[in-house]
TIDREN-668110 format. One record per residue: residue number from 1; residue in one letter; x, y, z of N, C-alpha, C in turn. Coordinates in steps of 0.001 Angstrom, whole numbers, plus 500000, padded with zeros to 6 digits. Atoms other than C-alpha are relative to their C-alpha. Last residue first. Layout:
REM TIDREN-668110
> NUM; A; X; Y; Z; X; Y; Z; X; Y; Z;
...
***
This chain:
REM TIDREN-668110
> 146; V; 500856; 499678; 501146; 476980; 519885; 500448; 500871; 500357; 498812;
> 145; A; 499552; 498831; 500770; 479208; 518203; 502990; 499154; 500170; 498752;
> 144; I; 501058; 499954; 501012; 477855; 515896; 505672; 500245; 501286; 499215;
> 143; N; 500498; 501368; 500140; 480825; 514932; 507828; 498871; 499871; 498984;
> 142; S; 498896; 500848; 500468; 482870; 518149; 507555; 499543; 498557; 499781;
> 141; P; 499685; 499797; 501417; 479714; 520274; 507648; 501187; 499176; 499498;
> 140; S; 499171; 498817; 500224; 478737; 518734; 510998; 500314; 500129; 498510;
> 139; V; 500533; 499381; 501212; 476216; 516234; 512341; 500744; 501317; 499819;
> 138; D; 499085; 498938; 500430; 478290; 514324; 514875; 499547; 500547; 498649;
> 137; T; 499911; 499001; 498932; 475684; 512251; 516741; 500916; 501160; 499629;
> 136; Q; 498759; 499231; 500105; 474660; 510285; 513651; 500019; 501081; 501081;
> 135; L; 500208; 498756; 499268; 471971; 507752; 514499; 501323; 500745; 500083;
> 134; I; 498670; 499403; 499863; 471887; 504935; 511964; 499817; 501393; 500589;
> 133; G; 499472; 500349; 498685; 468713; 502846; 512395; 501398; 500522; 500238;
> 132; L; 499208; 501226; 500165; 467952; 502956; 508670; 500568; 499520; 501331;
> 131; S; 500954; 501017; 500450; 465159; 505503; 509238; 500680; 498652; 499775;
> 130; E; 500774; 500461; 498847; 467701; 507489; 511265; 499017; 498906; 499603;
> 129; L; 499117; 500867; 499213; 469987; 507680; 508222; 499249; 499429; 501198;
> 128; E; 499909; 501248; 500764; 467054; 509033; 506211; 500926; 499017; 500709;
> 127; R; 501235; 500771; 499772; 466401; 511579; 508963; 500003; 498690; 499217;
> 126; V; 499938; 500483; 498614; 470017; 512772; 508881; 498776; 499141; 500299;
> 125; A; 499013; 501089; 499976; 469822; 513005; 505077; 500111; 499401; 501398;
> 124; A; 500624; 501140; 500678; 466599; 515052; 505275; 500947; 498801; 499987;
> 123; L; 500950; 500578; 499051; 468285; 517312; 507830; 499292; 498796; 499389;
> 122; V; 499194; 500703; 498999; 471167; 517868; 505416; 499079; 499318; 501004;
> 121; E; 499472; 501217; 500643; 468767; 518725; 502601; 500819; 499172; 500979;
> 120; P; 501083; 500954; 500267; 466817; 521152; 504841; 500479; 498701; 499343;
> 119; W; 500442; 500775; 498845; 470084; 522675; 506192; 498838; 499047; 499691;
> 118; D; 499553; 501396; 500034; 471498; 523689; 502801; 499424; 499144; 501121;
> 117; D; 500281; 500625; 501294; 469647; 526978; 502168; 500324; 498510; 499992;
> 116; A; 501436; 500230; 500169; 469476; 528058; 505826; 499667; 499301; 498680;
> 115; G; 500654; 498956; 500778; 473202; 527665; 506310; 498556; 499626; 499719;
> 114; F; 500131; 500404; 501398; 475078; 524555; 507407; 499468; 501106; 499099;
> 113; Q; 498769; 500612; 500515; 476419; 525750; 510764; 499920; 499744; 498500;
> 112; A; 498966; 498959; 500048; 473541; 528165; 511513; 501302; 499442; 499426;
> 111; E; 500364; 499125; 501112; 470987; 525491; 510589; 501017; 501126; 499852;
> 110; K; 499616; 500671; 501247; 472847; 523093; 512874; 499637; 500848; 498777;
> 109; E; 498531; 500051; 500086; 472658; 525453; 515857; 500446; 499401; 498671;
> 108; A; 499539; 498631; 500268; 468964; 526194; 515238; 501519; 500041; 499847;
> 107; H; 500342; 499667; 501386; 468164; 522470; 514971; 500490; 501398; 499630;
> 106; W; 499116; 500796; 500862; 470036; 521734; 518212; 499743; 500359; 498535;
> 105; A; 498668; 499384; 499894; 468227; 524582; 520008; 500994; 499275; 499097;
> 104; E; 499969; 498764; 500790; 464868; 523325; 518718; 501373; 500665; 500026;
> 103; D; 501051; 499033; 499698; 465507; 519828; 520076; 500150; 501257; 499139;
> 102; F; 499992; 499182; 501213; 467489; 516846; 518803; 498858; 501015; 500137;
> 101; P; 501049; 500191; 501016; 467827; 515566; 522349; 500218; 500900; 498784;
> 100; P; 501145; 499097; 499817; 471132; 515555; 524234; 498966; 499802; 498891;
> 99; F; 500180; 499090; 501133; 473346; 512439; 524032; 498779; 500888; 500215;
> 98; W; 499413; 498685; 499753; 474339; 510975; 527404; 499698; 501015; 498909;
> 97; P; 500795; 499224; 499042; 471952; 508020; 527147; 500531; 501406; 500253;
> 96; P; 499485; 500202; 498640; 473632; 506753; 523958; 499233; 500897; 500972;
> 95; L; 498992; 499023; 499584; 471343; 506924; 520950; 500531; 499648; 501378;
> 94; E; 500377; 499127; 498888; 469542; 503831; 519756; 501159; 500903; 500376;
> 93; D; 501289; 500313; 499392; 469382; 501671; 516620; 499604; 500793; 501239;
> 92; L; 501047; 500764; 500661; 473015; 501853; 515568; 498821; 499801; 500942;
> 91; Y; 500439; 501158; 499219; 475243; 504631; 516832; 498893; 499300; 499234;
> 90; A; 501373; 500450; 500239; 477214; 507206; 514894; 499716; 498743; 500824;
> 89; S; 500838; 499523; 498896; 480314; 508962; 516229; 498540; 499616; 499811;
> 88; A; 499373; 500428; 498750; 482773; 507021; 514066; 499210; 500445; 501221;
> 87; F; 501021; 500559; 499123; 480387; 507446; 511124; 500581; 499509; 501323;
> 86; D; 499533; 499967; 498613; 482620; 509708; 509104; 498897; 499596; 500960;
> 85; L; 498985; 500953; 499564; 480875; 510191; 505763; 500338; 500216; 501465;
> 84; C; 500354; 500284; 498618; 478024; 511869; 503912; 500979; 498923; 500452;
> 83; F; 499764; 501304; 499378; 479025; 513412; 500635; 499518; 499965; 501435;
> 82; P; 500463; 500062; 498620; 478140; 516184; 498179; 500195; 498596; 500574;
> 81; R; 501185; 499257; 499555; 480920; 516396; 497382; 498893; 499881; 498963;
> 80; Q; 499928; 498556; 500235; 483289; 513689; 496162; 498742; 500656; 500565;
> 79; V; 501206; 499350; 500502; 483756; 510137; 497397; 500257; 501495; 499851;
> 78; L; 499977; 498539; 499898; 486767; 507875; 497875; 498692; 500548; 499435;
> 77; T; 499925; 499228; 501235; 486063; 504191; 498365; 500089; 501486; 500327;
> 76; M; 501286; 499691; 500622; 486827; 502563; 501675; 500215; 500768; 498705;
> 75; L; 499707; 499601; 501371; 489657; 500900; 503609; 498658; 500188; 499306;
> 74; I; 501047; 500237; 500992; 489033; 500765; 507350; 500486; 500537; 498664;
> 73; I; 499950; 499244; 501253; 491680; 500477; 510039; 498856; 499574; 499085;
> 72; S; 501035; 498948; 500002; 491541; 499456; 513697; 500120; 500901; 498776;
> 71; R; 499318; 498706; 500147; 494826; 497489; 513532; 499037; 501189; 500014;
> 70; D; 498785; 500037; 499180; 493517; 494162; 514848; 500748; 501328; 499954;
> 69; P; 500297; 499685; 498601; 490042; 494955; 513503; 501233; 499981; 500898;
> 68; D; 499108; 500812; 499178; 491324; 495123; 509913; 499760; 500365; 501463;
> 67; H; 499748; 499482; 498653; 488826; 496384; 507354; 500910; 499031; 500741;
> 66; R; 499330; 500950; 499101; 488226; 496064; 503648; 500089; 500633; 501376;
> 65; L; 499250; 500921; 500850; 486259; 497735; 500852; 500648; 498889; 500817;
> 64; L; 498987; 500755; 499265; 483522; 499605; 502719; 500666; 499018; 499042;
> 63; A; 500259; 501432; 499844; 481657; 501871; 500332; 501168; 499371; 500748;
> 62; P; 498937; 500930; 500381; 481790; 505634; 500773; 499553; 498549; 500188;
> 61; V; 499485; 500662; 498804; 478458; 507482; 500944; 501113; 499055; 499546;
> 60; Q; 499282; 501259; 500203; 477456; 509994; 498281; 500487; 499462; 501342;
> 59; F; 498653; 500117; 499451; 474950; 512660; 499364; 500597; 498613; 499725;
> 58; K; 499061; 499653; 501081; 471925; 513480; 497186; 501453; 499763; 500399;
> 57; G; 500477; 498820; 500725; 469563; 511617; 499504; 500955; 500280; 498854;
> 56; I; 501030; 499582; 499048; 471733; 509148; 501365; 499487; 501324; 499447;
> 55; R; 500409; 498597; 499900; 473712; 507456; 498642; 498973; 500139; 501109;
> 54; S; 498817; 499216; 500358; 475678; 504207; 498253; 499712; 501501; 500034;
> 53; I; 500189; 498552; 500046; 473175; 501926; 499973; 501324; 500686; 499691;
> 52; S; 499547; 499535; 501322; 473233; 498214; 499182; 499786; 501500; 499811;
> 51; L; 501165; 499379; 500630; 471235; 497423; 502379; 500309; 500530; 498593;
> 50; Q; 501062; 501013; 500021; 473873; 494978; 503602; 498758; 500519; 499289;
> 49; G; 499669; 500999; 501011; 476520; 497537; 502610; 498936; 498923; 499879;
> 48; L; 500223; 499374; 501303; 474847; 500316; 504600; 500284; 499011; 498869;
> 47; R; 501448; 499874; 500193; 474678; 498000; 507617; 499701; 500618; 498638;
> 46; Q; 500538; 501333; 500251; 478329; 497010; 507230; 498490; 500049; 499787;
> 45; F; 499675; 500382; 501377; 479361; 500646; 506860; 499462; 498613; 499666;
> 44; V; 500813; 499187; 500910; 477485; 501532; 510061; 500277; 499602; 498554;
> 43; A; 501383; 500481; 499912; 479009; 498623; 512006; 499082; 500781; 499061;
> 42; L; 500085; 501265; 500726; 482500; 499566; 510782; 498565; 499483; 499997;
> 41; E; 499970; 499685; 501434; 482015; 503143; 511951; 499879; 498730; 499166;
> 40; R; 501242; 499304; 500376; 480909; 502043; 515423; 499968; 500267; 498497;
> 39; E; 501102; 500966; 499985; 483702; 499460; 515734; 498676; 500648; 499613;
> 38; F; 499820; 500927; 501121; 486377; 501959; 514680; 498812; 499047; 499914;
> 37; P; 500422; 499296; 501224; 484986; 504558; 517107; 500145; 499131; 498747;
> 36; A; 501443; 499722; 499984; 485195; 501972; 519938; 499546; 500785; 498767;
> 35; D; 500847; 501069; 500519; 488659; 500601; 519042; 498527; 500385; 499891;
> 34; D; 500608; 500859; 498983; 490692; 503771; 519476; 499071; 498982; 499354;
> 33; D; 499184; 499954; 498786; 493099; 505916; 517426; 499493; 499040; 501072;
> 32; F; 500648; 499554; 498769; 491494; 504968; 514124; 500966; 499958; 501172;
> 31; I; 499272; 500617; 498888; 493305; 504774; 510803; 499440; 500590; 501288;
> 30; K; 500241; 499311; 498734; 491050; 505529; 507838; 500655; 499194; 501108;
> 29; L; 499611; 500828; 498865; 492367; 504510; 504428; 499790; 500822; 501263;
> 28; A; 499785; 499320; 498721; 490644; 506060; 501420; 500322; 498974; 501083;
> 27; V; 501071; 500249; 499040; 491028; 504601; 497936; 500344; 500731; 501296;
> 26; P; 499747; 499766; 498573; 493134; 505520; 494906; 498741; 499751; 500840;
> 25; A; 499950; 498567; 499681; 492140; 503927; 491604; 500312; 500169; 501481;
> 24; P; 499423; 499230; 501103; 492677; 500493; 490039; 500154; 501491; 500285;
> 23; F; 500938; 498919; 500292; 492196; 498586; 493319; 500621; 500897; 498934;
> 22; G; 501334; 500535; 500217; 493814; 495181; 493779; 498951; 501055; 499703;
> 21; P; 500065; 501093; 500972; 496993; 496510; 495317; 498575; 499453; 499899;
> 20; S; 499962; 501318; 499382; 496338; 499732; 497240; 499918; 498922; 498929;
> 19; N; 500065; 500921; 501126; 497068; 503296; 496257; 500215; 498616; 500581;
> 18; V; 498937; 500983; 500210; 496284; 505458; 499241; 499770; 499266; 498683;
> 17; S; 500195; 500562; 501326; 494351; 508620; 500093; 501179; 499063; 499774;
> 16; F; 499028; 499810; 501069; 494679; 509093; 503825; 499446; 499477; 498686;
> 15; V; 500428; 500605; 501257; 492300; 509526; 506750; 501004; 500380; 498919;
> 14; K; 499575; 499317; 501226; 493385; 510169; 510336; 499508; 499226; 498785;
> 13; G; 498904; 500531; 500789; 492051; 509298; 513772; 500296; 500840; 498774;
> 12; H; 499974; 501459; 500041; 489075; 509589; 516130; 501151; 499419; 499195;
> 11; I; 499807; 500557; 498662; 489391; 513210; 517270; 500102; 498481; 499996;
> 10; G; 500958; 499562; 498992; 489924; 514423; 513748; 500260; 499298; 501310;
> 9; F; 499703; 500529; 498675; 492051; 514099; 510664; 498960; 500546; 500963;
> 8; G; 500623; 499368; 498847; 491706; 514641; 506952; 500455; 499360; 501290;
> 7; L; 501264; 499370; 500373; 492708; 513744; 503431; 499354; 500737; 501162;
> 6; Q; 500957; 499992; 498900; 496380; 512946; 504007; 498759; 500768; 499560;
> 5; R; 500066; 498753; 499231; 498221; 512211; 500802; 498991; 499851; 501131;
> 4; D; 500001; 498897; 500954; 499328; 509376; 498491; 500020; 501330; 500751;
> 3; F; 500716; 498811; 499548; 500275; 506530; 500829; 500168; 501115; 498976;
> 2; K; 499202; 498783; 500111; 501385; 503390; 498994; 499142; 501206; 500387;
> 1; M; 500846; 498827; 500000; 500000; 500000; 500000; 500891; 501234; 500000;
***
């Protein structure tokens, strides 16, 4: 595997564009710092794969290509905007008890982050994820990009 460039980083790890044997084009390699975020993201990608979902509304979703639980890494397809990615803070089927409700204050904060024009599409994507039992606790412009 040959590293091309770093695509991003955050509290859960780093993402790189890599050239990997067996894939004709570059793919994304996400290296997690901890097991729990890796396991959450893997579970979401597995659910999306079982349902053959590559889009949430107009947003592209990466496809899981490979994973290594011993090294907490995920290899996935690269996607372009608009995209929905980074499920390390997502939960399946129920929110953790510590998570605050999606109340009016939350909606106002997110509308300010995304802008009034884009927020309805982003909210529709969040609701579509919820309908699949995927509860994204980190709804941000870096994870759902218009």
